[in-house]
N, C-alpha and C positions, 0 to 999 in steps of 0.2 A: 503100745498103742500109736506112738507118733508114726511109724511104717505103716500101720492099717490106714491111718488118716490120709497118709501121702498117696497110698495105693488107690484108695476111695476116690481122691480128688483126681488122679490121673484116668481112673476108669469112668467118671462122671465129669466131664470137663464142663465148666460154666464160664460164660463170657464175663470180661471186665465190668461191664454194664451191669449185668444180672449181680455180680457180686459186690458191686457197690450200691445195689438197692437196700441193702443190709445197713442199720443206723450204725451198728457196731463198726463195720467195715470204714463208714465215712469218717467215724469217730477216731478210729486208728490211724487212718491216713493223714487226718488233719493235725493229730497229736505229733506224728512223724516229722511233718513240714514245718510244723511250729518249733520243735527241738532244732531242727537244722536250720531255722532262719535265726535263732536266738544264740545258737553256737556260733555261727559266724559274725553275727553283730555284738556279740561280745568284744569283737575287735582282735580275736587270736591271730588271724592272718596278717592284720595290719601290723602287730605287735613282732611277729616272729620273722615277717620278711622286712620289718625295719628296725629292727634290733640295733644293729649296728650305728644307723642313723640316729636313733632315740639317745643311745649313750653318748654321741659326739655332741648333740644338743645340748643333753644335760650337762657335759662337762665334768663327767665323772672322772674319779681318781683311776678308776680301772680302765686298762685300755679296751675301747669296743669291741676289737676281734676276741679278746679274752672272754669279756662278758657275753658274747653271743655263743661262745662254747660252753660256758658255765650255764647259761639258760638251756641250752641243747642237752646237756647232762642230766640237769634237773628232770626235764621233760620226759626222757628216756626211763630214769629212776621211778619218778611219779606213776607213768604209765604202767610199769610193772607192779607197783604197788596196788595199782586199782584193780589189776586181775584177781588179788587176792582178797581185797575187802568188798567188792562190788555186790557179791551174793550176801555178805554177811550183814552189811549195813543197810542194803536195799536202794533200789534205783531213786526213790523219790527223795529220800534223806541226802543222798550224794548231790543230787540235783540242786536242791536248797542250798547245801552248804556251798557247793562249788558256785553257784550263782553269787550267793552274798558275798563270798570271799572277793570273786573276780570284780563284783561292782565296786567293792570299796577300794581295790587296786587302781582300777580306773579312775575313780574319784581322786584317788590320792597322787596318780601321774598327772592329772588334770591340774591339780593345784600347783604342783612343782613347775609344771610348764607355764602355767598362768604367772606364777611369781617370776620366772625368769625372761618371759617374753612379751605376756600381755599386759602385765600390771602397771596403772598409770605411774606409780611412783616406785620403781624398783628399788628394793634392799639387798644390794649385793652380798653383804655379809649372810642374811638370812638364806639366800640361794646357796650359798658357800656352805653353809653349815647343813644344808639338806641334800648335798651331792650323793649320800648314800641312798637316798631314797627310790631313785628310778630302778637301780638293782633289787632292792629289796621287794619293791612292789612287783617288780616283771616276775622275780624268783616264785613269789607267793600265787600271782596270778597263774603262771604255769602250772605249778604243783595243783592249784584248784581246778583248773581246767582239765589237766591230766586225770584226776580222780572222778570227776563228774560229767562235765559237758563236751568232754572230749571223747570218752569211748561209748558213753551211754544212748546218744541220739543213733548210733549205729546198731545198738544192741535192740533198739525198741523195734525196729521194723521186723525183724526176725520173730520177736517175743508176742507182739500184738496183733499180728496179722495171721489170719487164716490161710492155708497153703495156697489156695486158688489166686489169691491177690500179693502173696508175699514177694514174689518176684518183679512184679508190676511196682509194687510201693517201695522196694530196695533198690531198683534201677531210678525210679523217679526222684525219690529221695536223695540219692547220690549226685544225679544231675543237679537238682535244685540247689544242693550243698555247694558245689563247686561254680555253678554261676553266682552263688552269693559271695562267695569267696574272690572270686575276679572283681565284683562289684566293689567289695570293700577295699581290696587291695588297690584296685585302680583308682578309686576316689579319695584315697586316705590323702595324699597330699593336697587335692583340692579341698578336703575338710578342714585341714590345718589353716589352709589359706583362706578360707571363709569364716570358719568359727574360731580360728585363733588356735595356737599350740595346745592349750589346755582344752579348749572348747571341745576339739575332736574327741577326746578320752572321755569329756563328761558324756558327750553323746552315746559313746560305746556303753559307759555306765549306767545310763538311763535305760538302754534297751535291756541290759542285763538284769 
């Protein structure tokens, strides 16, 4: 059936303009772009590209380089797990669970960094007692991302779009995703300077 649809599309080409005249095509395209937007504004690349810096700032007992390796291994394992459960649980449920867990982790990271750097009356003992929080929050964040908002936005373009717009939506969505990744990564330091160490993560948590 799929092969017949593809053949039909090739034999009866439709312009992008005509394809997007359908409400269903516009909706599918909008959903794809929104998922890409929220994927990046969860702060995933800011977290991954700055993992070592985050752990150095947190003063964790674990060496930052080791912590970065731990995060990478967890991401690989969780992504493999997502390939097993994504069809069993469904896209929507995984996206909701993923977003909820990531938002909570962003907020907890924000709380830790606020207490460490931004709080008017710093409590060094409290900060020291919470030194485990950055690694725990990042691990859960990466697992949640890898199970939901990591792979699913890339699946949606292929599943929701008809063959005559699939290539355009996939290419546009991928470009949009990495432009956002550049913006988030490039402005992360500026976010911390303007909003405080904790405020940057609260912003990501708000988007998520």
